[in-house]
DSSP file (Angstrom, degrees, kcal/mol; ACC not computed):
  #  RESIDUE AA STRUCTURE BP1 BP2  ACC     N-H-->O    O-->H-N    N-H-->O    O-->H-N    TCO  KAPPA ALPHA  PHI   PSI    X-CA   Y-CA   Z-CA
    1    1 A X              0   0    0      0, 0.0     2,-0.2     0, 0.0   126,-0.2   0.000 360.0 360.0 360.0 136.4   72.5   92.6   84.6
    2    2 A X        -     0   0    0      1,-0.1     2,-0.4     0, 0.0    38,-0.1  -0.525 360.0-131.6 -79.8 136.6   71.0   95.7   82.9
    3    3 A X        -     0   0    0     -2,-0.2    -1,-0.1     4,-0.1     2,-0.1  -0.712  17.2-136.9 -87.9 134.3   70.9   98.9   85.0
    4    4 A X     >  -     0   0    0     -2,-0.4     4,-2.4     1,-0.1     5,-0.2  -0.360  30.6-103.2 -74.9 171.3   67.5  100.8   85.1
    5    5 A X  H  > S+     0   0    0      1,-0.2     4,-1.9     2,-0.2     5,-0.1   0.821 123.9  56.2 -62.1 -28.0   67.5  104.5   84.8
    6    6 A X  H  > S+     0   0    0      2,-0.2     4,-1.9     1,-0.2    -1,-0.2   0.881 109.2  46.1 -72.0 -36.0   66.9  104.8   88.5
    7    7 A X  H  > S+     0   0    0      1,-0.2     4,-2.5     2,-0.2     5,-0.2   0.960 113.8  47.9 -68.4 -47.3   70.1  102.7   89.2
    8    8 A X  H  X S+     0   0    0     -4,-2.4     4,-0.6     1,-0.2    -2,-0.2   0.855 112.4  49.2 -62.3 -31.9   72.1  104.8   86.7
    9    9 A X  H  < S+     0   0    0     -4,-1.9     3,-0.3     2,-0.2     4,-0.3   0.869 110.5  52.2 -69.8 -38.1   70.8  108.0   88.2
   10   10 A X  H >< S+     0   0    0     -4,-1.9     3,-0.7     1,-0.2     5,-0.4   0.880 112.7  43.8 -57.7 -46.8   71.7  106.7   91.7
   11   11 A X  H 3< S+     0   0    0     -4,-2.5    -1,-0.2     1,-0.2    -2,-0.2   0.567 115.1  48.1 -84.5  -9.7   75.2  105.9   90.6
   12   12 A X  T 3< S+     0   0    0     -4,-0.6    -1,-0.2    -3,-0.3    -2,-0.2   0.289  84.1  94.8-112.8   7.4   75.7  109.2   88.7
   13   13 A X  S <  S-     0   0    0     -3,-0.7    -1,-0.1    -4,-0.3    -2,-0.1   0.323  98.8-108.8 -89.6  11.2   74.4  111.6   91.5
   14   14 A X        +     0   0    0      1,-0.3     2,-0.3    21,-0.2    -3,-0.1   0.827  67.7 148.2  72.5  30.2   77.8  112.4   93.0
   15   15 A X        -     0   0    0     -5,-0.4    20,-0.3    20,-0.1    -1,-0.3  -0.817  54.7-107.8 -98.9 143.1   77.1  110.4   96.3
   16   16 A X        -     0   0    0     -2,-0.3    51,-0.6    18,-0.1     2,-0.2  -0.486  36.5-147.4 -73.2 135.9   80.2  108.8   97.9
   17   17 A X  E     -AB  33  66A   0     16,-3.2    16,-2.2    -2,-0.2     2,-0.5  -0.596   4.8-139.8-101.6 163.9   80.3  105.0   97.4
   18   18 A X  E     -AB  32  65A   0     47,-1.9    47,-2.0    14,-0.2     2,-0.6  -0.967  17.2-158.8-128.2 113.5   81.7  102.4   99.8
   19   19 A X  E     -AB  31  64A   0     12,-2.6    12,-1.8    -2,-0.5     2,-0.5  -0.835   2.3-161.1 -98.3 121.5   83.4   99.6   98.1
   20   20 A X  E     +AB  30  63A   0     43,-3.4    43,-1.6    -2,-0.6     2,-0.2  -0.879  15.5 168.4-102.0 126.0   83.9   96.2   99.8
   21   21 A X  E     -A   29   0A   0      8,-2.4     8,-1.7    -2,-0.5     2,-0.6  -0.755  35.6-104.6-123.4 177.7   86.5   93.8   98.7
   22   22 A X  E     -A   28   0A   0     37,-0.4     6,-0.2    39,-0.3    37,-0.1  -0.909  25.3-144.2-111.0 118.6   87.9   90.6  100.4
   23   23 A X    >   -     0   0    0      4,-3.1     3,-2.3    -2,-0.6     6,-0.1  -0.210  38.2 -92.9 -61.4 162.7   91.3   90.6  102.0
   24   24 A X  T 3  S+     0   0    0      1,-0.3    -1,-0.1     2,-0.1    -2,-0.0   0.869 127.8  50.4 -46.6 -40.8   93.5   87.3  101.8
   25   25 A X  T 3  S-     0   0    0      2,-0.1    -1,-0.3     1,-0.1    -2,-0.1   0.362 122.2-105.3 -89.3  12.0   92.2   86.1  105.0
   26   26 A X  S <  S+     0   0    0     -3,-2.3    -2,-0.1     1,-0.3     2,-0.1   0.344  77.7 131.0  88.4  -7.1   88.5   86.6  104.0
   27   27 A X        -     0   0    0      1,-0.1    -4,-3.1    -5,-0.1    -1,-0.3  -0.461  62.7 -97.2 -79.1 157.5   87.9   89.7  106.1
   28   28 A X  E     -A   22   0A   0     -6,-0.2     2,-0.4    -2,-0.1    -6,-0.2  -0.352  27.6-164.5 -68.4 149.3   86.3   92.9  104.5
   29   29 A X  E     -A   21   0A   0     -8,-1.7    -8,-2.4    -2,-0.1     2,-0.4  -0.991  11.7-164.2-125.9 133.9   88.2   95.8  103.2
   30   30 A X  E     -A   20   0A   0     -2,-0.4     2,-0.4   -10,-0.2   -10,-0.2  -0.977   7.4-175.9-126.5 132.6   86.1   99.0  102.7
   31   31 A X  E     -A   19   0A   0    -12,-1.8   -12,-2.6    -2,-0.4     2,-0.4  -0.984  25.7-130.1-122.6 133.7   87.1  102.0  100.7
   32   32 A X  E     +A   18   0A   0     -2,-0.4     2,-0.3   -14,-0.2   -14,-0.2  -0.783  44.2 176.8 -78.5 131.5   85.2  105.3  100.2
   33   33 A X  E     -A   17   0A   0    -16,-2.2   -16,-3.2    -2,-0.4     2,-0.3  -0.943  38.0-118.1-139.7 154.7   85.2  105.9   96.5
   34   34 A X        -     0   0    0     -2,-0.3     2,-0.3    11,-0.2    11,-0.3  -0.728  41.0-157.2 -76.7 141.5   83.9  108.2   93.7
   35   35 A X        +     0   0    0    -20,-0.3     2,-0.3    -2,-0.3   -21,-0.2  -0.903  19.8 165.9-127.0 153.2   81.6  106.2   91.3
   36   36 A X  E     -C   43   0A   0      7,-1.4     7,-2.0    -2,-0.3     2,-0.4  -0.871  29.0-116.0-146.8-175.0   80.5  106.6   87.7
   37   37 A X  E     +C   42   0A   0     -2,-0.3     2,-0.4     5,-0.2     5,-0.2  -0.992  21.7 177.1-131.9 135.5   78.9  104.5   85.1
   38   38 A X  E >  S-C   41   0A   0      3,-2.4     3,-2.8    -2,-0.4     2,-0.1  -0.979  71.6 -46.5-130.5 117.9   80.3  103.3   81.6
   39   39 A X  T 3  S-     0   0    0     -2,-0.4     0, 0.0     1,-0.3     0, 0.0  -0.358 122.3 -26.0  58.5-123.2   77.9  101.1   79.6
   40   40 A X  T 3  S+     0   0    0     -2,-0.1    87,-0.6    -3,-0.1     2,-0.3   0.251 121.4  96.2-102.3   8.7   76.6   98.5   82.1
   41   41 A X  E <   -CD  38 126A   0     -3,-2.8    -3,-2.4    85,-0.1     2,-0.4  -0.762  69.4-136.8-103.3 146.0   79.7   98.8   84.3
   42   42 A X  E     -CD  37 125A   0     83,-2.2    83,-2.8    -2,-0.3     2,-0.4  -0.793  31.5-154.7 -87.2 143.6   80.2  100.9   87.5
   43   43 A X  E     -CD  36 124A   0     -7,-2.0    -7,-1.4    -2,-0.4     2,-0.4  -0.969  18.0-177.7-130.7 144.7   83.7  102.5   87.3
   44   44 A X  E     - D   0 123A   0     79,-1.9    79,-3.7    -2,-0.4     2,-0.3  -0.999  18.3-140.1-135.9 131.4   86.1  103.7   89.9
   45   45 A X  E     - D   0 122A   0     -2,-0.4     2,-0.3   -11,-0.3   -11,-0.2  -0.737  18.4-179.2 -95.7 146.7   89.4  105.3   89.3
   46   46 A X  E     - D   0 121A   0     75,-2.4    75,-2.6    -2,-0.3    47,-0.2  -0.901  11.5-166.6-143.3 109.7   92.5  104.5   91.6
   47   47 A X  S    S+     0   0    0     -2,-0.3    73,-0.3    73,-0.2     2,-0.2   0.896  70.4  30.2 -63.2 -46.4   95.9  106.2   91.0
   48   48 A X  S    S-     0   0    0      1,-0.1    73,-0.2    72,-0.1     2,-0.1  -0.492  92.5 -87.7-108.5 176.4   98.2  104.1   93.1
   49   49 A X        +     0   0    0     -2,-0.2     2,-0.3    71,-0.1    -1,-0.1  -0.429  58.6 150.8 -74.8 165.3   98.3  100.5   94.1
   50   50 A X     >  -     0   0    0      1,-0.1     4,-2.5    -2,-0.1     3,-0.3  -0.971  58.7 -72.6 177.9 169.6   96.4   99.7   97.3
   51   51 A X  H  > S+     0   0    0     -2,-0.3     4,-3.2     1,-0.2     5,-0.2   0.884 125.3  50.3 -47.5 -51.7   94.4   97.1   99.3
   52   52 A X  H  > S+     0   0    0      1,-0.2     4,-2.6     2,-0.2    -1,-0.2   0.883 112.2  47.4 -61.3 -39.6   91.4   97.3   97.0
   53   53 A X  H  > S+     0   0    0     -3,-0.3     4,-2.1     2,-0.2    -1,-0.2   0.904 113.8  45.6 -65.7 -40.3   93.5   96.8   93.9
   54   54 A X  H  X S+     0   0    0     -4,-2.5     4,-1.5     2,-0.2    -2,-0.2   0.915 114.3  50.0 -68.1 -42.5   95.4   93.9   95.2
   55   55 A X  H  X S+     0   0    0     -4,-3.2     4,-3.7    -5,-0.3     3,-0.2   0.933 111.0  47.9 -62.8 -43.0   92.2   92.3   96.6
   56   56 A X  H  < S+     0   0    0     -4,-2.6    -1,-0.2    -5,-0.2    -2,-0.2   0.927 109.5  53.9 -68.1 -37.0   90.3   92.7   93.2
   57   57 A X  H  < S+     0   0    0     -4,-2.1    -1,-0.2    -5,-0.2    -2,-0.2   0.878 118.7  37.0 -58.9 -33.4   93.4   91.2   91.3
   58   58 A X  H  < S+     0   0    0     -4,-1.5     2,-0.3     1,-0.3    -2,-0.2   0.849 136.5   9.1 -87.6 -40.6   93.2   88.2   93.6
   59   59 A X     <  -     0   0    0     -4,-3.7   -37,-0.4    -5,-0.2    -1,-0.3  -0.909  61.1-158.5-147.0 113.9   89.3   87.8   94.0
   60   60 A X        +     0   0    0     -2,-0.3    26,-2.4    -3,-0.2     2,-0.4   0.491  53.7 116.2 -78.4  -0.7   87.0   89.8   91.9
   61   61 A X  E     + E   0  85A   0     24,-0.2   -39,-0.3    -6,-0.1     2,-0.3  -0.489  39.6 157.5 -75.4 123.8   83.9   89.6   94.2
   62   62 A X  E     - E   0  84A   0     22,-2.6    22,-2.6    -2,-0.4     2,-0.4  -0.941  31.3-153.3-140.0 166.2   82.8   93.0   95.5
   63   63 A X  E     -BE  20  83A   0    -43,-1.6   -43,-3.4    -2,-0.3     2,-0.4  -0.994  12.8-164.4-135.9 144.0   79.9   94.9   96.8
   64   64 A X  E     -BE  19  82A   0     18,-2.3    18,-3.3    -2,-0.4     2,-0.4  -0.987   2.1-161.0-129.5 134.3   79.3   98.7   96.6
   65   65 A X  E     -BE  18  81A   0    -47,-2.0   -47,-1.9    -2,-0.4     2,-0.4  -0.951   7.9-178.8-115.2 140.7   76.9  100.8   98.6
   66   66 A X  E     -BE  17  80A   0     14,-2.3    14,-2.7    -2,-0.4     2,-0.3  -0.996  24.0-134.7-130.7 128.6   75.7  104.3   97.6
   67   67 A X  E     - E   0  79A   0    -51,-0.6     2,-0.3    -2,-0.4    12,-0.3  -0.641  28.6-159.3 -77.1 144.0   73.3  106.3   99.7
   68   68 A X  E     -     0   0A   0     10,-2.4    10,-0.2    -2,-0.3     2,-0.1  -0.875  21.8 -97.2-129.8 151.4   70.6  107.8   97.4
   69   69 A X  E    S+     0   0A   0     -2,-0.3     2,-0.1     8,-0.1    10,-0.0  -0.356  84.2  35.9 -68.1 149.3   68.3  110.9   98.0
   70   70 A X  E    S-     0   0A   0     -2,-0.1     8,-1.8     8,-0.1     2,-0.3  -0.385  70.5-113.2 105.5 178.5   64.8  110.1   99.1
   71   71 A X  E     - E   0  77A   0      6,-0.3     6,-0.2    -2,-0.1     2,-0.1  -0.913  21.2-108.9-142.6 168.7   63.1  107.7  101.5
   72   72 A X    >   -     0   0    0      4,-1.8     3,-1.9    -2,-0.3     6,-0.1  -0.433  51.3 -86.6 -90.4 174.8   60.7  104.8  101.4
   73   73 A X  T 3  S+     0   0    0      1,-0.3    -1,-0.0    -2,-0.1    -2,-0.0   0.751 128.5  50.2 -58.3 -27.3   57.1  105.0  102.7
   74   74 A X  T 3  S-     0   0    0      2,-0.1    -1,-0.3     0, 0.0     0, 0.0   0.430 123.9-100.3 -95.5   4.5   58.2  104.1  106.3
   75   75 A X  S <  S+     0   0    0     -3,-1.9     2,-0.3     1,-0.3    -2,-0.1   0.455  71.2 144.8 104.3  -1.0   61.0  106.7  106.3
   76   76 A X        -     0   0    0      1,-0.1    -4,-1.8    -5,-0.0    -1,-0.3  -0.611  54.1-113.4 -77.6 131.1   64.2  104.6  105.6
   77   77 A X  E     -E   71   0A   0     -2,-0.3    -6,-0.3    -6,-0.2    56,-0.2  -0.391  34.4-105.9 -64.3 129.7   66.7  106.4  103.5
   78   78 A X  E     +     0   0A   0     -8,-1.8   -10,-2.4    -2,-0.2     2,-0.3  -0.212  44.9 166.3 -53.4 141.6   67.3  105.1  100.1
   79   79 A X  E     -EF  67 133A   0     54,-2.1    54,-1.3   -12,-0.3     2,-0.4  -0.976  24.4-139.2-152.3 157.6   70.4  103.2   99.3
   80   80 A X  E     -EF  66 132A   0    -14,-2.7   -14,-2.3    -2,-0.3     2,-0.4  -0.920   8.6-163.7-116.9 140.5   71.7  101.0   96.5
   81   81 A X  E     -EF  65 131A   0     50,-1.8    50,-2.5    -2,-0.4     2,-0.5  -0.998   4.4-164.2-122.8 122.6   73.8   98.0   96.9
   82   82 A X  E     -EF  64 130A   0    -18,-3.3   -18,-2.3    -2,-0.4     2,-0.5  -0.950   2.5-169.7-108.4 122.4   75.6   96.6   93.8
   83   83 A X  E     +EF  63 129A   0     46,-2.4    45,-3.0    -2,-0.5    46,-1.8  -0.909  33.8 114.2-109.0 131.5   76.9   93.1   94.1
   84   84 A X  E     -EF  62 127A   0    -22,-2.6   -22,-2.6    -2,-0.5     2,-0.4  -0.912  61.0 -80.1-169.2-168.2   79.3   92.1   91.2
   85   85 A X  E     -EF  61 126A   0     41,-1.6    41,-3.1    -2,-0.3     2,-0.3  -0.960  38.7-152.3-120.6 136.3   82.6   91.1   89.9
   86   86 A X  E     - F   0 125A   0    -26,-2.4     2,-0.3    -2,-0.4    39,-0.2  -0.778   9.9-171.4-112.4 154.9   85.3   93.6   89.3
   87   87 A X  E     - F   0 124A   0     37,-2.2    37,-2.6    -2,-0.3     2,-0.4  -0.988  22.1-121.5-142.5 155.0   88.2   93.6   86.9
   88   88 A X  E     - F   0 123A   0     -2,-0.3     2,-0.5    35,-0.2    35,-0.2  -0.770  16.2-166.2 -97.9 130.6   91.1   96.0   86.6
   89   89 A X  E     - F   0 122A   0     33,-2.3    33,-2.8    -2,-0.4     2,-0.2  -0.981  24.5-129.3-114.9 126.8   92.1   98.1   83.5
   90   90 A X  E    S+ F   0 121A   0     -2,-0.5    31,-0.3    31,-0.2    30,-0.1  -0.497  70.4   9.7 -73.1 139.4   95.5   99.6   83.6
   91   91 A X  S    S+     0   0    0     29,-3.2    31,-0.3    -2,-0.2    -2,-0.1   0.101  83.6  84.0  82.3 162.7   95.6  103.3   82.8
   92   92 A X     >  +     0   0    0     29,-0.1     4,-2.1   -47,-0.0     5,-0.2   0.361  53.1 117.8  92.4 -11.6   92.9  105.8   82.5
   93   93 A X  H  > S+     0   0    0     26,-1.8     4,-3.5     1,-0.2     5,-0.3   0.933  74.4  51.7 -62.8 -47.7   92.4  106.7   86.2
   94   94 A X  H  > S+     0   0    0     25,-0.5     4,-2.6    24,-0.3    -1,-0.2   0.947 111.6  48.0 -54.5 -45.5   93.4  110.4   85.9
   95   95 A X  H  > S+     0   0    0      1,-0.2     4,-2.1     2,-0.2    -1,-0.2   0.924 115.4  44.1 -68.4 -39.4   90.9  110.9   82.9
   96   96 A X  H  X S+     0   0    0     -4,-2.1     4,-2.5     2,-0.2     5,-0.2   0.918 112.1  52.6 -71.0 -40.6   88.1  109.2   84.8
   97   97 A X  H  X S+     0   0    0     -4,-3.5     4,-2.6    -5,-0.2    -2,-0.2   0.907 109.0  52.0 -63.1 -35.7   88.9  111.0   88.2
   98   98 A X  H  X S+     0   0    0     -4,-2.6     4,-1.4    -5,-0.3    -1,-0.2   0.958 110.8  46.2 -63.6 -43.3   88.7  114.3   86.2
   99   99 A X  H  X S+     0   0    0     -4,-2.1     4,-0.7     1,-0.2     3,-0.2   0.923 115.1  45.5 -62.1 -41.1   85.4  113.5   84.8
  100  100 A X  H >X S+     0   0    0     -4,-2.5     4,-3.2     1,-0.2     3,-0.6   0.816 103.9  66.3 -72.2 -27.2   84.1  112.4   88.3
  101  101 A X  H 3X>S+     0   0    0     -4,-2.6     4,-3.3     1,-0.3     5,-2.1   0.902  94.0  59.2 -57.9 -40.6   85.7  115.6   89.9
  102  102 A X  H 3<5S+     0   0    0     -4,-1.4    -1,-0.3    -3,-0.2     5,-0.2   0.833 113.8  36.8 -63.5 -24.8   83.2  117.7   87.9
  103  103 A X  H <<5S+     0   0    0     -4,-0.7    -2,-0.2    -3,-0.6    -1,-0.2   0.886 125.9  35.9 -85.3 -43.6   80.4  115.8   89.7
  104  104 A X  H  <5S+     0   0    0     -4,-3.2    -3,-0.2     2,-0.1    -2,-0.2   0.828 134.5  17.5 -81.5 -31.4   81.9  115.4   93.1
  105  105 A X  T  <5S-     0   0    0     -4,-3.3    -3,-0.2    -5,-0.3     2,-0.2   0.825 111.6 -92.3-110.6 -47.2   83.8  118.6   93.5
  106  106 A X    > < -     0   0    0     -5,-2.1     3,-1.7     3,-0.1    -3,-0.1  -0.622  46.4 -50.3 143.4 158.7   82.5  121.1   91.0
  107  107 A X  T 3  S+     0   0    0      1,-0.3     3,-0.1    -2,-0.2    -5,-0.0  -0.161 115.4  17.9 -54.6 137.2   82.8  122.5   87.6
  108  108 A X  T 3  S+     0   0    0      1,-0.3    -1,-0.3     0, 0.0     2,-0.2   0.438  86.5 135.7  85.3  -4.4   86.3  123.7   86.5
  109  109 A X    <   -     0   0    0     -3,-1.7     2,-0.5   -11,-0.1    -1,-0.3  -0.552  49.3-138.2 -81.4 145.2   88.2  121.8   89.2
  110  110 A X        -     0   0    0     -2,-0.2     2,-0.3    -3,-0.1   -12,-0.0  -0.911  25.8-145.6-101.5 130.4   91.4  120.1   88.0
  111  111 A X  S    S+     0   0    0     -2,-0.5     2,-0.1     1,-0.2   -10,-0.1  -0.990  76.0  36.9-148.7 135.5   91.8  116.6   89.5
  112  112 A X  S    S-     0   0    0     -2,-0.3     2,-2.4   -15,-0.1    -1,-0.2   0.473  84.2-140.8 -65.8 145.4   94.2  115.0   90.4
  113  113 A X        +     0   0    0     -2,-0.1     2,-0.3     2,-0.0    -2,-0.1  -0.336  69.1  85.6 -83.4  63.8   95.8  118.1   91.6
  114  114 A X  S >  S-     0   0    0     -2,-2.4     3,-0.5     3,-0.0     2,-0.2  -0.986  81.3-104.5-156.1 144.5   99.3  117.1   90.5
  115  115 A X  T 3  S-     0   0    0     -2,-0.3    -2,-0.0     1,-0.2    -3,-0.0  -0.556  99.7  -0.5 -70.1 137.9  101.4  117.3   87.4
  116  116 A X  T 3  S-     0   0    0     -2,-0.2    -1,-0.2     1,-0.1     3,-0.1   0.907  83.3-159.1  57.0  55.8  101.7  114.1   85.6
  117  117 A X    <   -     0   0    0     -3,-0.5    -1,-0.1    -5,-0.2   -23,-0.1  -0.226  29.7 -89.7 -68.9 159.3   99.7  111.7   87.8
  118  118 A X        -     0   0    0      1,-0.1   -24,-0.3   -25,-0.0    -1,-0.1  -0.305  31.9-118.9 -61.9 151.8  100.3  108.1   87.6
  119  119 A X        +     0   0    0      1,-0.1   -26,-1.8   -26,-0.1   -25,-0.5   0.885  53.7 169.9 -57.3 -42.7   98.2  106.1   85.0
  120  120 A X        -     0   0    0    -73,-0.3   -29,-3.2   -27,-0.2     2,-0.3  -0.244  33.3 -66.7  65.4-150.3   96.7  104.0   87.8
  121  121 A X  E     -DF  46  90A   0    -75,-2.6   -75,-2.4   -31,-0.3     2,-0.5  -0.974  24.4-139.8-139.2 153.7   93.8  101.7   87.2
  122  122 A X  E     -DF  45  89A   0    -33,-2.8   -33,-2.3    -2,-0.3     2,-0.5  -0.969  22.1-147.2-104.4 121.6   90.1  101.8   86.3
  123  123 A X  E     -DF  44  88A   0    -79,-3.7   -79,-1.9    -2,-0.5     2,-0.5  -0.823  11.5-162.0 -92.8 130.7   88.0   99.3   88.3
  124  124 A X  E     -DF  43  87A   0    -37,-2.6   -37,-2.2    -2,-0.5     2,-0.6  -0.970   0.6-162.0-114.5 122.8   85.1   98.0   86.3
  125  125 A X  E     -DF  42  86A   0    -83,-2.8   -83,-2.2    -2,-0.5     2,-0.8  -0.915   4.1-157.6-106.0 118.8   82.3   96.4   88.3
  126  126 A X  E     -DF  41  85A   0    -41,-3.1   -41,-1.6    -2,-0.6   -85,-0.1  -0.862  25.3-128.5 -96.1 107.4   79.9   94.2   86.3
  127  127 A X  E     + F   0  84A   0     -2,-0.8   -43,-0.3   -87,-0.6     3,-0.1  -0.245  29.9 177.8 -56.3 139.8   76.7   94.1   88.4
  128  128 A X  E    S-     0   0A   0    -45,-3.0     2,-0.3     1,-0.5   -44,-0.2   0.562  72.0 -13.1-102.1 -36.8   75.3   90.6   89.1
  129  129 A X  E     - F   0  83A   0    -46,-1.8   -46,-2.4  -128,-0.1    -1,-0.5  -0.979  62.0-133.0-162.3 166.2   72.4   91.8   91.2
  130  130 A X  E     + F   0  82A   0     -2,-0.3     2,-0.2   -48,-0.2   -48,-0.2  -0.920  26.2 162.6-122.8 147.8   71.1   94.9   93.0
  131  131 A X  E     + F   0  81A   0    -50,-2.5   -50,-1.8    -2,-0.3     2,-0.3  -0.774  22.4  84.6-142.3-168.2   69.7   95.4   96.4
  132  132 A X  E    S- F   0  80A   0     -2,-0.2     2,-0.4   -52,-0.2   -52,-0.2  -0.739  80.5 -46.5 111.7-159.6   69.0   98.2   99.1
  133  133 A X  E    S+ F   0  79A   0    -54,-1.3   -54,-2.1    -2,-0.3     2,-0.3  -0.980  91.8  64.5-119.0 123.9   66.0  100.5   99.6
  134  134 A X  S >  S-     0   0    0     -2,-0.4     3,-1.7   -56,-0.2   -64,-0.0  -0.933 102.0 -46.1 149.8-170.2   64.6  102.4   96.6
  135  135 A X  T 3  S+     0   0    0     -2,-0.3  -128,-0.1     1,-0.3  -129,-0.1   0.612 128.0  61.7 -69.2  -8.7   62.8  101.7   93.4
  136  136 A X  T 3  S+     0   0    0     -5,-0.1    -1,-0.3  -130,-0.1    -6,-0.1   0.591  87.1  93.3 -92.2 -10.4   65.3   98.9   92.5
  137  137 A X    <         0   0    0     -3,-1.7    -6,-0.1     1,-0.1    -4,-0.1  -0.482 360.0 360.0 -85.3 157.0   64.4   96.8   95.6
  138  138 A X              0   0    0     -2,-0.1    -1,-0.1    -5,-0.0    -5,-0.1   0.483 360.0 360.0 -72.3 360.0   61.7   94.0   95.4
């Protein structure tokens, strides 16, 4: 699904995202994440293994929410939901996190703040549909 400029802006504004994956028993697992955009994918860096990485490797269905500036005419805060399928790319997490740190933390910051960070994973989410409150909603 193609991202509109409004969706790209929402995902690039430095707002914390909440990524939901599915645990083996079907229960939800939620992680607060930094998000970025590469092409038509949403990208998230993760240095270590963890529940979200294990869950995506087993079941790629995910949902991501991001609160967005502004409100609709009746006063509800804008938010974006990305429903999609994720895949893991080994390596590249430190480079992505450094790029995102410029947005989330500030110019000139070094992130991750450690020498020789692990290569980690980049999570790529291919959107299947969008929801929420904002210019992307029906």
